C-alpha positions in Angstrom: 0.0 0.0 0.0 2.9 2.3 0.8 4.3 1.8 -2.7 0.9 2.4 -4.4 0.4 5.7 -2.6 3.9 7.1 -3.3 3.9 10.0 -5.8 6.8 10.5 -8.1 7.9 13.8 -9.9 10.8 15.9 -11.0 13.1 17.3 -8.4 13.9 21.0 -8.4 17.4 20.2 -9.7 16.0 18.2 -12.6 13.6 21.0 -13.6 16.5 23.5 -13.3 18.6 21.4 -15.7 15.8 21.2 -18.2 15.3 24.9 -18.1 19.0 25.5 -18.6 19.0 23.2 -21.6 16.0 24.9 -23.1 17.6 28.3 -22.6 20.8 27.2 -24.2 18.9 25.8 -27.2 16.9 29.0 -27.6 20.0 31.1 -27.3 21.7 29.0 -29.9 18.8 29.4 -32.3 18.7 33.2 -31.8 22.4 33.5 -32.1 22.4 31.5 -35.3 19.6 33.7 -36.8 21.6 36.8 -35.8 24.7 35.4 -37.6 22.6 34.5 -40.7 21.1 38.0 -40.8 24.6 39.6 -40.3 25.9 37.5 -43.2 23.0 38.6 -45.5 23.6 42.3 -44.6 27.3 41.9 -45.3 26.7 40.1 -48.6 24.2 42.8 -49.9 26.6 45.6 -48.7 29.5 44.0 -50.7 27.3 43.7 -53.8 26.3 47.3 -53.6 29.9 48.4 -53.0 31.1 46.3 -55.9 28.5 47.8 -58.3 29.3 51.3 -57.0 33.0 50.9 -57.6 32.3 49.4 -61.1 30.0 52.3 -62.0 32.4 55.1 -61.1 35.5 53.2 -62.4 33.8 52.9 -65.8 32.9 56.6 -65.8 36.5 57.6 -65.0 37.9 55.3 -67.7 35.4 56.0 -70.6 34.0 59.4 -69.6 30.5 58.0 -70.0 28.0 55.9 -68.0 27.7 52.2 -68.7 24.6 51.5 -70.7 24.5 55.1 -72.1 28.0 54.7 -73.6 27.7 55.8 -77.3 31.0 54.2 -78.5 30.5 50.9 -76.7 30.8 48.8 -79.9 34.3 50.1 -80.7 36.8 47.3 -80.9 39.3 49.6 -79.1 37.2 50.4 -76.1 34.8 47.5 -75.4 35.7 44.6 -77.7 32.8 42.3 -78.3 30.2 44.6 -76.6 26.9 45.4 -78.4 26.0 48.8 -79.6 25.8 51.4 -76.8 23.2 53.9 -75.7 22.4 57.4 -77.0 25.1 59.2 -75.1 22.9 61.8 -73.5 24.5 61.3 -70.1 21.5 59.4 -68.6 20.6 55.7 -68.3 17.0 56.4 -69.1 15.8 53.9 -71.7 14.7 50.2 -71.4 17.6 49.0 -73.5 20.3 51.2 -71.7 19.2 49.7 -68.3 20.0 46.2 -69.6 23.2 47.4 -71.3 24.6 48.8 -68.0 25.6 45.3 -66.9 26.8 44.2 -70.4 29.1 47.2 -70.6 30.5 46.7 -67.1 31.2 43.1 -67.8 32.8 43.9 -71.2 35.0 46.4 -69.4 36.1 43.7 -66.9 34.5 45.3 -63.8 31.8 42.7 -63.2 31.1 39.1 -64.1 27.8 37.3 -64.6 27.3 36.4 -68.2 25.3 39.6 -69.1 25.5 39.1 -72.9 21.8 39.6 -73.9 22.0 42.7 -76.0 18.3 42.5 -76.9 17.2 42.5 -73.2 15.2 45.4 -71.9 14.5 46.6 -68.3 11.8 48.9 -67.2 12.6 52.0 -65.1 10.7 50.8 -62.1 11.5 47.1 -62.5 12.0 45.3 -59.1 12.0 41.8 -60.8 14.7 42.0 -63.4 15.9 38.4 -64.1 19.3 37.6 -62.6 20.4 36.6 -66.1 20.0 40.2 -67.2 20.8 42.1 -63.9 23.1 41.2 -61.0 21.5 38.9 -58.4 20.5 40.6 -55.2 21.0 37.3 -53.3 17.3 36.8 -52.8 16.2 35.7 -56.3 15.8 39.0 -58.1 18.1 41.2 -60.2 19.2 44.7 -59.3 18.3 47.6 -61.6 20.2 50.8 -62.3 18.1 53.6 -63.7 17.7 57.4 -63.9 14.6 58.3 -62.0 12.9 58.6 -58.5 11.8 55.5 -56.7 12.7 56.7 -53.2 10.2 57.4 -50.5 11.0 61.1 -50.4 10.3 61.8 -54.1 13.5 63.8 -54.4 14.8 65.0 -57.8 15.7 62.4 -60.4 19.1 60.8 -60.2 20.8 57.5 -61.1 19.5 55.0 -58.5 20.4 51.4 -57.8 17.2 49.4 -57.1 17.9 46.3 -55.0 15.2 44.2 -56.5 12.4 42.6 -54.4 12.5 39.7 -52.0 14.8 41.2 -49.4 13.9 40.7 -45.7 13.1 44.0 -44.0 15.5 43.3 -41.2 18.3 43.1 -43.7 17.4 46.4 -45.3 16.9 48.0 -41.9 20.3 46.8 -40.6 22.1 47.8 -43.8 20.5 51.3 -43.7 21.8 51.7 -40.1 25.2 50.5 -41.2 25.7 52.7 -44.3 23.1 55.6 -44.0 20.8 57.1 -41.4 18.6 54.1 -40.6 15.4 55.7 -41.9 13.3 54.2 -44.7 12.3 57.6 -46.0 15.4 59.8 -46.0 19.1 59.7 -46.9 21.0 58.0 -49.7 19.5 54.6 -48.9 15.7 54.4 -48.6 12.9 51.9 -48.9 11.7 51.7 -52.5 8.4 52.9 -53.9 6.2 50.2 -55.5 6.8 49.5 -59.2 6.9 46.6 -61.7 7.1 43.3 -59.9 6.7 44.8 -56.5 3.3 46.4 -55.6 2.0 48.9 -53.1 0.7 46.1 -50.8 4.1 44.5 -50.5 5.7 48.0 -50.0 3.3 48.8 -47.1 4.3 45.6 -45.2 7.9 47.0 -45.0 7.2 50.4 -43.4 5.1 51.5 -40.4 2.6 54.4 -40.2 5.3 56.3 -38.3 7.7 55.8 -41.2 10.0 53.3 -39.5 11.0 49.9 -40.9 8.4 47.3 -39.9 10.3 45.0 -37.6 7.4 43.8 -35.4 5.8 41.9 -38.3 8.8 41.6 -40.6 8.2 41.0 -44.3 10.5 38.9 -46.5 9.6 40.8 -49.6 11.1 44.3 -49.4 13.2 46.4 -51.7 15.7 49.3 -51.2 16.9 52.2 -53.4 20.4 53.5 -53.3 20.8 57.1 -54.6 24.6 57.6 -54.3 25.2 57.1 -58.1 
């Protein structure tokens, strides 16, 4: 009878050990997610820096913007490159936006197999195929165009559009790292909806107070870099 009435359970020490193990597991998961996010931010930053360096290096060397370069087909300057742009000093046509990457690769500044001279890219395209534009690391190509796709609606300038599919926490952290951390000011901002990335998707990335939406983070955001 004594054995039947005896109640068994966990001791305080056993419970404490279980809680410690759970804490360690949760800490490891959170730390791993932080490392993944840091790696994503670093990768996107490196991509943007590489494109920026290529853009300005091409300009210094050829005295023209890639894509808009009028003499691109010359065997002396860019051997094997297709015909260039109109030479008006702006990357502002569908064909010139695709030729940006063709010219940069022909000049040796980028690699990626951008050889489709017949390709076209819209000014507000957030879904340029990675075979035509550089991969943003999240499945979409980056687009370089003359216009205004920033939240502030500032004057037209050459902008690098990140392409869609970027987690908002990556954009927010990169903005804090390289700019002012605000989605609607500075040289890096959240993009404005366009082709392949609509207003509904945009609204999920920014709060009513014009902050990055980190409480309910979206995995489909896009940024615009205006330092070109």
